[in-house]
KOLTORLUM-387820 format. One line per 10 residues: their letters; for each residue x, y, z of C-alpha. Coordinates in steps of 0.001 Angstrom, whole numbers, plus 500000, padded with zeros to 6 digits. Layout:
<nodes>
a = X:Y:Z ~ ...
</nodes>
This chain:
<nodes>
xxxxxxxxxx = 227271:369553:870605 ~ 225005:366841:872066 ~ 224723:367574:875995 ~ 222597:364502:877169 ~ 222575:361309:874907 ~ 219849:358498:875517 ~ 220948:355133:874362 ~ 218081:353088:872893 ~ 219748:349873:873475 ~ 221159:347404:876013
xxxxxxxxxx = 224234:345280:876746 ~ 227839:345721:875507 ~ 226878:348375:872837 ~ 225115:350558:875385 ~ 228150:350491:877572 ~ 230466:350941:874492 ~ 228532:354231:873502 ~ 228558:355316:877246 ~ 232196:355026:877523 ~ 232839:357581:874648
xxxxxxxxxx = 230194:359810:875784 ~ 231484:360163:879317 ~ 234988:360954:877781 ~ 233204:363689:875856 ~ 231461:365083:878772 ~ 228113:364114:877473 ~ 225529:362966:880081 ~ 223994:359537:879343 ~ 220472:357858:879968 ~ 219790:354146:879824
xxxxxxxxxx = 216641:352447:879106 ~ 215716:349122:880378 ~ 213205:346311:880500 ~ 212224:344167:883425 ~ 215048:341719:882740 ~ 217731:344459:882616 ~ 216753:346314:885888 ~ 220199:345511:887339 ~ 221955:345414:884209 ~ 225529:346882:883856
xxxxxxxxxx = 224379:349391:881140 ~ 221747:350509:883510 ~ 224417:351040:886451 ~ 226847:352725:884001 ~ 224402:355622:882977 ~ 223916:358855:884681 ~ 220176:358284:884510 ~ 217926:355481:883528 ~ 214183:354871:882502 ~ 212162:351706:882799
xxxxxxxxxx = 210348:351015:879418 ~ 208348:347945:879783 ~ 208371:344101:880159 ~ 211171:341667:879195 ~ 210337:340907:875749 ~ 211892:343245:873143 ~ 208662:343791:871338 ~ 207333:345407:874563 ~ 210153:347549:875384 ~ 213304:347923:873257
xxxxxxxxxx = 211307:347997:870062 ~ 208599:350288:871224 ~ 209758:353774:869589 ~ 207204:355796:871319 ~ 208460:354613:874848 ~ 212020:355540:873977 ~ 210999:359051:872842 ~ 209004:359526:875837 ~ 212090:358500:878114 ~ 214118:361118:876041
xxxxxxxxxx = 211675:363882:876827 ~ 211221:362866:880318 ~ 214869:363042:881099 ~ 215728:365995:878927 ~ 217839:364149:876558 ~ 218536:366068:873263 ~ 219757:363016:871156 ~ 218982:359288:870725 ~ 221749:356799:869570 ~ 220154:353483:868455
xxxxxxxxxx = 223319:351298:868753 ~ 222757:348315:866518 ~ 219934:345873:866237 ~ 216565:346850:867590 ~ 215455:350213:866009 ~ 218923:351247:864560 ~ 217870:350759:860853 ~ 214163:351591:861328 ~ 213515:354604:859063 ~ 210273:355319:860530
xxxxxxxxxx = 211736:355498:864135 ~ 214529:357718:862941 ~ 211995:360074:861493 ~ 209936:360070:864745 ~ 212959:361064:866656 ~ 213641:364030:864324 ~ 209897:364987:864444 ~ 210151:364902:868123 ~ 212745:367732:867989 ~ 215432:365439:868947
xxxxxxxxxx = 218985:364714:867435 ~ 219077:361215:865668 ~ 222645:359812:865773 ~ 222672:358030:862563 ~ 221814:358434:858710 ~ 218802:360279:857436 ~ 215685:358342:857191 ~ 215798:358550:853497 ~ 219225:356876:853272 ~ 218124:354056:855426
xxxxxxxxxx = 215027:353596:853231 ~ 217177:353679:850140 ~ 219341:350733:851421 ~ 216691:348907:853104 ~ 215484:346805:850169 ~ 218251:344708:848566 ~ 216691:344875:845232 ~ 216432:348644:845161 ~ 219724:349070:846667 ~ 221282:346953:843990
xxxxxxxxxx = 219715:349128:841322 ~ 221004:352160:842854 ~ 224544:350827:843098 ~ 224621:349792:839409 ~ 223772:353405:838767 ~ 226507:354652:840766 ~ 229082:352302:839201 ~ 229433:350067:842036 ~ 230011:346482:841026 ~ 227089:343913:841941
xxxxxxxxxx = 227024:340369:841901 ~ 225471:338820:838608 ~ 221584:338091:839038 ~ 218068:339002:838735 ~ 216278:341721:840742 ~ 213118:342330:838472 ~ 209614:343005:839444 ~ 208309:339835:837824 ~ 208164:337581:840812 ~ 206419:334739:839115
xxxxxxxxxx = 207772:331271:839416 ~ 208132:330949:835518 ~ 210292:333994:835330 ~ 212384:333193:838321 ~ 213091:329808:836928 ~ 213914:331276:833476 ~ 216315:333662:835209 ~ 218017:331222:837402 ~ 218703:328944:834267 ~ 220283:332205:832638
xxxxxxxxxx = 222465:332809:835618 ~ 223623:329457:836008 ~ 223613:326906:838932 ~ 224196:327074:841829 ~ 222255:330125:842512 ~ 221338:332014:845732 ~ 217647:333080:846365 ~ 217584:336185:848724 ~ 214613:337900:850393 ~ 214840:341688:849257
xxxxxxxxxx = 213949:342731:852702 ~ 216177:340142:854400 ~ 218903:340146:856883 ~ 220786:338295:859515 ~ 221006:335102:857221 ~ 217243:334547:857059 ~ 215392:334509:853775 ~ 218295:332922:851844 ~ 218464:329452:850021 ~ 221333:327986:847978
xxxxxxxxxx = 219959:326165:844941 ~ 222316:323606:843347 ~ 220056:322100:840625 ~ 217001:323040:838799 ~ 214923:320256:840115 ~ 215287:321840:843626 ~ 214582:325569:842538 ~ 210578:325643:843042 ~ 210728:323998:846481 ~ 213589:326287:847602
xxxxxxxxxx = 211907:329400:846410 ~ 208651:328523:848339 ~ 210586:327963:851583 ~ 212470:331235:851204 ~ 209224:333125:850405 ~ 207396:331658:853335 ~ 210421:332492:855861 ~ 210751:336048:854238 ~ 206953:336692:854807 ~ 207178:335474:858321
xxxxxxxxxx = 210316:337497:859200 ~ 209922:340818:857167 ~ 206380:340814:855996 ~ 207565:340810:852554 ~ 208087:337713:850241 ~ 209846:339204:847260 ~ 213050:337767:846477 ~ 216205:338520:844130 ~ 218579:335843:842561 ~ 222190:336076:842658
xxxxxxxxxx = 225181:333879:841226 ~ 226545:331535:843954 ~ 230137:332582:844631 ~ 232094:329273:844874 ~ 235013:330561:847208 ~ 233313:333442:848864 ~ 235039:335911:851097 ~ 232922:338494:853064 ~ 234801:341902:852750 ~ 233222:345140:854219
xxxxxxxxxx = 234274:348610:854189 ~ 233587:351280:856920 ~ 232426:354392:855566 ~ 231562:357790:857045 ~ 229724:360697:855920 ~ 228833:364335:857337 ~ 226196:366866:856551 ~ 228832:368927:854736 ~ 229141:366368:851651 ~ 232232:364800:852832
xxxxxxxxxx = 232657:360982:852801 ~ 235601:358880:853673 ~ 236487:355196:853950 ~ 238413:353661:856888 ~ 239522:350627:855016 ~ 238178:347179:855027 ~ 237405:344356:857322 ~ 237236:340626:856893 ~ 234166:338793:858240 ~ 234492:335536:856392
xxxxxxxxxx = 234280:333324:859414 ~ 230648:332834:859658 ~ 228261:330068:860937 ~ 224828:330155:859115 ~ 225512:333507:857841 ~ 226208:334961:861350 ~ 229644:336543:861834 ~ 232006:334581:864540 ~ 235525:336305:864103 ~ 236299:339487:862237
xxxxxxxxxx = 239542:341396:861440 ~ 241204:344326:859704 ~ 242681:344642:857389 ~ 241714:341763:855070 ~ 244378:339291:854616 ~ 245656:339071:851097 ~ 244357:342470:850199 ~ 246858:344227:847891 ~ 246952:348232:847697 ~ 245243:348148:844253
xxxxxxxxxx = 242429:345974:845076 ~ 242001:347993:848594 ~ 241902:351318:846535 ~ 239319:349884:844148 ~ 236920:348503:846876 ~ 237138:351366:849096 ~ 236652:353822:846209 ~ 233394:351754:845223 ~ 232293:351975:848814 ~ 232758:355799:848931
xxxxxxxxxx = 230740:355964:845543 ~ 227991:353760:847197 ~ 227581:356027:850238 ~ 227529:359240:848114 ~ 224853:357614:846055 ~ 222367:357865:849015 ~ 223621:361077:850536 ~ 224854:359250:853412 ~ 225570:360871:856917 ~ 227208:359133:859892
xxxxxxxxxx = 228708:355645:860274 ~ 227846:352802:857602 ~ 229351:349659:856177 ~ 229291:348377:852603 ~ 229402:344759:852426 ~ 230844:342922:849502 ~ 231182:339404:848377 ~ 234380:338325:846907 ~ 235151:335418:844560 ~ 238542:334613:846257
xxxxxxxxxx = 239214:331275:844061 ~ 242248:333126:842480 ~ 242820:335436:845438 ~ 241274:339064:846194 ~ 240897:340783:842973 ~ 239065:344251:842259 ~ 237136:342476:839243 ~ 235842:339776:841462 ~ 234426:341659:844423 ~ 230783:342604:844401
xxxxxxxxxx = 228336:344729:846272 ~ 225980:342831:848549 ~ 224302:345264:850923 ~ 224668:348422:853176 ~ 224159:348407:856862 ~ 223136:351995:857852 ~ 224483:351709:861321 ~ 227332:351178:863468 ~ 228642:347577:863261 ~ 229121:344891:865825
xxxxxxxxxx = 232535:344476:864570 ~ 233506:348263:864465 ~ 236275:347994:867242 ~ 238842:346306:864833 ~ 238600:349380:862585 ~ 239028:351723:865640 ~ 242173:349747:866699 ~ 243902:349734:863379 ~ 242989:353537:862580 ~ 243075:355102:866084
xxxxxxxxxx = 239493:356545:865449 ~ 236756:356443:867965 ~ 233945:355887:865750 ~ 231187:356667:868327 ~ 232968:359925:868922 ~ 232692:360525:865250 ~ 228946:359767:865263 ~ 228289:362210:867924 ~ 230247:365087:866364 ~ 228721:364594:862913
xxxxxxxxxx = 225281:364230:864414 ~ 225852:367673:866181 ~ 226501:369097:862759 ~ 230489:369020:862785 ~ 232294:368170:859725 ~ 234346:364889:859614 ~ 237452:365055:862041 ~ 239727:363822:859532 ~ 240197:363920:855742 ~ 240617:360678:853673
xxxxxxxxxx = 244541:361340:853357 ~ 244850:361693:857293 ~ 243639:358036:857408 ~ 246002:355214:857410 ~ 246231:351428:858656 ~ 248454:350530:861629 ~ 248855:346931:862491 ~ 246324:344195:862645 ~ 243207:343583:864708 ~ 240964:340605:865456
xxxxxxxxxx = 237548:340431:867060 ~ 235982:337217:868502 ~ 232293:337174:869658 ~ 231970:335354:872880 ~ 228369:334071:873126 ~ 226330:332037:875868 ~ 226016:328924:873896 ~ 227116:325281:873845 ~ 228855:324555:870308 ~ 228757:320665:871422
xxxxxxxxxx = 225013:320727:871559 ~ 224152:322478:868249 ~ 225096:325855:869663 ~ 222202:325634:872074 ~ 221863:329123:873767 ~ 222677:329015:877540 ~ 221004:331213:880323 ~ 221558:331821:883941 ~ 223795:333603:886358 ~ 227448:334203:885518
xxxxxxxxxx = 229018:332903:888648 ~ 232563:332983:886840 ~ 233216:335554:884282 ~ 236965:335732:883189 ~ 236846:337560:879837 ~ 239833:337416:877585 ~ 243241:338691:879033 ~ 244622:341830:880234 ~ 246281:342731:877104 ~ 242922:342631:875171
xxxxxxxxxx = 240066:345177:874740 ~ 236964:343764:875995 ~ 233568:345169:875142 ~ 230909:343632:877333 ~ 227675:344413:879048 ~ 228000:341890:881904 ~ 230194:341006:884720 ~ 230380:338168:887337 ~ 227036:337794:889068 ~ 225103:339005:886161
xxxxxxxxxx = 222137:337099:884601 ~ 222125:335904:880985 ~ 218364:336289:880029 ~ 216551:334222:877302 ~ 214835:337339:875949 ~ 217765:338834:874086 ~ 220923:338186:871820 ~ 223252:335760:873847 ~ 226347:337871:873431 ~ 228540:337915:876380
xxxxxxxxxx = 231382:340041:875000 ~ 233548:341088:872221 ~ 237331:340228:872736 ~ 239464:342381:870425 ~ 243237:342411:870129 ~ 245470:344657:868215 ~ 249177:343815:867214 ~ 251745:344831:864830 ~ 250933:342124:862273 ~ 248288:339306:861585
xxxxxxxxxx = 250497:336490:862989 ~ 250935:338196:866221 ~ 247258:339257:866515 ~ 246170:335581:865791 ~ 248514:334175:868598 ~ 247349:336838:871030 ~ 243675:336251:870408 ~ 244219:332549:870539 ~ 245795:332910:874160 ~ 242981:335007:875154
xxxxxxxxxx = 240179:332631:874122 ~ 242260:329991:875967 ~ 242038:331726:879316 ~ 238269:332753:878962 ~ 236312:331012:881557 ~ 232568:331308:881806 ~ 230419:329352:884347 ~ 228094:327777:884777 ~ 226759:329203:881720 ~ 228108:327614:878816
xxxxxxxxxx = 230203:329708:876128 ~ 231686:329313:872844 ~ 235211:330298:873967 ~ 236710:326753:873378 ~ 235065:326881:869849 ~ 236706:330196:869098 ~ 240031:328913:870331 ~ 239957:325930:867866 ~ 238685:328167:865187 ~ 241719:330506:865394
xxxxxxxxxx = 243992:327610:865100 ~ 242528:326188:861864 ~ 245035:325999:859006 ~ 242722:327950:856691 ~ 242336:330741:858970 ~ 246096:330986:859987 ~ 247039:331128:856174 ~ 244329:333580:855544 ~ 242656:331221:853013 ~ 239124:330912:854931
xxxxxxxxxx = 235820:331428:853103 ~ 232416:331840:854475 ~ 231953:328013:854232 ~ 235130:327116:856347 ~ 233285:326713:859595 ~ 230713:324376:857743 ~ 233546:322123:856345 ~ 235316:321754:859822 ~ 232140:321916:862020 ~ 232393:318315:863609
xxxxxxxxxx = 235938:318778:864577 ~ 235209:322164:865895 ~ 232415:321361:868046 ~ 233513:317944:869530 ~ 232851:317755:873190 ~ 236219:319287:874968 ~ 238018:316967:877230 ~ 240153:317651:880376 ~ 243823:317159:879323 ~ 245689:314300:880830
xxxxxxxxxx = 247856:316772:882645 ~ 244886:318617:884115 ~ 243240:315416:885072 ~ 246456:314385:886916 ~ 246640:317736:888641 ~ 242957:317275:890182 ~ 243836:313737:890983 ~ 246904:315009:893035 ~ 244687:317234:894916 ~ 242229:314598:895565
xxxxxxxxxx = 244841:312479:897490 ~ 245537:315323:899797 ~ 249011:317004:899555 ~ 251053:317155:902632 ~ 250617:320947:902988 ~ 246914:320355:903757 ~ 247511:318157:906798 ~ 246107:320714:909196 ~ 242798:320114:907620 ~ 243198:316219:907461
xxxxxxxxxx = 240127:315195:909306 ~ 237828:317200:907156 ~ 239432:316306:903771 ~ 239645:312726:904505 ~ 236115:312402:905009 ~ 235349:313432:901254 ~ 235647:310228:899670 ~ 237764:307804:901870 ~ 241228:309155:900766 ~ 244200:309091:903163
xxxxxxxxxx = 247492:311015:903423 ~ 249317:307840:903433 ~ 247826:306467:900294 ~ 250290:304817:897815 ~ 251653:307136:895286 ~ 250312:305227:892419 ~ 246820:305053:893993 ~ 243919:305096:891288 ~ 241904:308266:891837 ~ 238310:308348:890549
xxxxxxxxxx = 236769:311867:889659 ~ 233717:313193:888296 ~ 234577:315503:885298 ~ 231344:317367:884196 ~ 229138:314394:885716 ~ 231247:311782:883761 ~ 233574:309371:885737 ~ 237263:309552:885070 ~ 239872:307852:886471 ~ 243600:309073:887025
xxxxxxxxxx = 246630:307726:888780 ~ 248911:309965:891064 ~ 252695:310026:890854 ~ 254609:311702:893562 ~ 251837:314373:893959 ~ 252877:316117:890666 ~ 252403:315455:887032 ~ 255329:314709:884511 ~ 254705:317377:881968 ~ 256673:318651:878820
xxxxxxxxxx = 258272:322076:879754 ~ 256517:323432:876663 ~ 253051:322594:877626 ~ 250849:325624:878364 ~ 247345:324373:877769 ~ 246105:323998:881325 ~ 245342:327397:882756 ~ 244367:326445:886117 ~ 241498:326771:888757 ~ 238748:329032:887827
xxxxxxxxxx = 236864:328653:891131 ~ 236124:325973:893731 ~ 235664:322673:891951 ~ 236141:324281:888485 ~ 239111:323985:886144 ~ 239423:325649:882600 ~ 241454:324771:879879 ~ 241617:326352:876321 ~ 238348:328079:876873 ~ 236427:325146:878226
xxxxxxxxxx = 235203:324919:881939 ~ 235156:321524:883858 ~ 233432:320645:887078 ~ 235999:318141:888689 ~ 235013:316439:892097 ~ 236025:313184:893725 ~ 233732:310283:892676 ~ 231759:308782:895600 ~ 231362:304959:895398 ~ 228286:304764:897714
xxxxxxxxxx = 225883:305908:895038 ~ 225072:309312:896469 ~ 227276:311363:894385 ~ 226402:313523:891660 ~ 224431:312149:888914 ~ 225913:311697:885383 ~ 224888:310672:881893 ~ 226814:307583:882262 ~ 224708:306378:885063 ~ 221491:306976:882947
xxxxxxxxxx = 220555:310396:884412 ~ 218594:312556:882037 ~ 220246:315929:883020 ~ 218901:319425:881846 ~ 221536:320844:879437 ~ 220027:324477:879937 ~ 217718:326445:882083 ~ 214370:326336:880157 ~ 210616:325115:879969 ~ 209572:321456:879687
xxxxxxxxxx = 207267:321573:876800 ~ 206699:317783:876424 ~ 207099:314576:878440 ~ 206722:311392:876324 ~ 207236:308831:879009 ~ 205829:307867:882458 ~ 207424:306519:885681 ~ 208302:302778:885247 ~ 207987:302845:881368 ~ 210357:300824:879228
xxxxxxxxxx = 212496:302685:876793 ~ 214945:302074:873958 ~ 218341:303792:873131 ~ 217601:306925:871414 ~ 214027:307277:872186 ~ 212794:310785:872963 ~ 211933:311114:876587 ~ 210956:314887:876774 ~ 211746:318303:875194 ~ 212991:321532:876575
xxxxxxxxxx = 212671:325197:875275 ~ 214924:328059:875739 ~ 215543:331106:873666 ~ 212863:329860:871341 ~ 215035:326864:870688 ~ 213717:323146:871211 ~ 215965:320546:872592 ~ 214905:316861:872666 ~ 216438:314582:875511 ~ 216937:310832:874528
xxxxxxxxxx = 217448:307541:876376 ~ 221101:306838:876390 ~ 220459:302994:876371 ~ 217692:300468:876811 ~ 215932:300492:880230 ~ 213220:301609:882557 ~ 212149:305256:883629 ~ 212623:305924:887302 ~ 212443:309153:889399 ~ 210538:311095:886722
xxxxxxxxxx = 210565:314642:888532 ~ 208875:316962:885925 ~ 205786:317498:883744 ~ 204871:319475:880667 ~ 205152:323153:881650 ~ 207818:322760:884366 ~ 210469:325272:884599 ~ 213999:323679:885276 ~ 217468:324824:885918 ~ 220779:323633:884118
xxxxxxxxxx = 222064:320324:885477 ~ 218802:319324:887087 ~ 218164:315563:886983 ~ 214682:315149:885397 ~ 214680:311379:885470 ~ 216870:308303:885237 ~ 216833:305658:882773 ~ 217906:302187:884685 ~ 219331:299415:882639 ~ 217431:296018:882945
xxx = 220691:294377:883692 ~ 221217:296435:886761 ~ 217833:296606:888152
</nodes>
């Protein structure tokens, strides 16, 4: 058995692996970059080794540094987690050549499934159903155009070395094919160093179904049933669940058997996932589910499989890598209940899912009845250098309806501040009729994107509650002098006094009624006060404060203040002090996590108080300048 394990990763997956290793009595070694020096995974490990600067290309992606760290600490095995070097066959081989145990599939298996065209060809030989399409060596425009016409539009162009949603283009008509092909090839070349593509028939009602497989060095391969990962945004999974809704036993048996054949075709060892696309236009049917690709590693969504099977997949990984046979046979595995996972990210859905960075002053994750896999805690920094995942919230129940309800409530009480999160987006997503009924497809989020990402508003009840506090309840009388100075309020104010509040920088007005709101007994949306000056409701966090009428209070967009929506770098300033601007005119551009965000004028006016220039680093909510309306000058 492995005695000391180095985890070549960071964040929640590093912490997750350490949890199992610790339970098995295996010592752990963390590696970390400059940005992660104080990270939770570093503090959770028995030992840690610094491997370089913050950019992943100079630290977590440098295999030589990781192997050297293993040698330095006496680790006898390396677990790659997922992402980074987890599916890098050359790194896997280097680990083995260094005399270390590689906790993953053999390098040859990784290579066999690394290119989509070669993988599909191998699956056809193994009798695994594949999506109708073209994966030939002739990559000329003429041949590809001809094949697309034979397949029938719409078609999907996919980079053979692609992944993560990159290098993919849907083409609806022949006239668009050449331009889409050129764009796809350009992106594939830049992302993967390979511009070859394959063509597939576009599935009109697609469901993303995947099967967890596991093999050992003794020729045994089992499946641990399926997961549904159809709720995606731009090919990135958002919510996953197991088992797949609407899956009958005959279809389950067919798809899982195909997954086992796929794994055996590449002599697979360890944890892997066979991904399928299902044409769900007439429900899930065995003859309408097609192989897409294999992920030769542990998946982000592996917890839902663990929850319904009672299996610790990381424990299985460590045992199999140590040469042991699989702990269970196929007939010993069964499905128990239903599990859902929601990915909590540091991003702002209302602003195009703009990444959010900074210090987590408040980090209330999920609920006490949930499993939370995370690599952060209150006080941690969300860095611009890595994936913006904060946590995975996982809930297991006896049936799907109960699981959805529990996850919905967990997202409702999640509070992240001042970093933005997608908790309220997840909360809305779980309430969609298509999801509740199990009729979602990979396009569901796109169809409802406007409603799902509309800026959340504080409810009338929560606003009323904040207003009641603003007029000073009697039990605060002992602190009367301090509180009355806040905004001119008095304890003897009339009960219907109009109270002006700032909610996230925008002025809001509320009336107080006998210091308590009249609320329907069934109302449960308002969760309470997360911290001083903050309120959270249905996954959204609001800053609430009395509005000062003397003009010295917090700036707001309604006042014409241009406020930084995120910490970042100013890469362009297009205006000067005193310059006249028109509504919608670009004023400056911020950059964070390699994404650009343009700030524009809210109305016609003149620039005043310009505080930044190109190259400046700014913090979230910093006032960068102000647009003053000509009518108020």
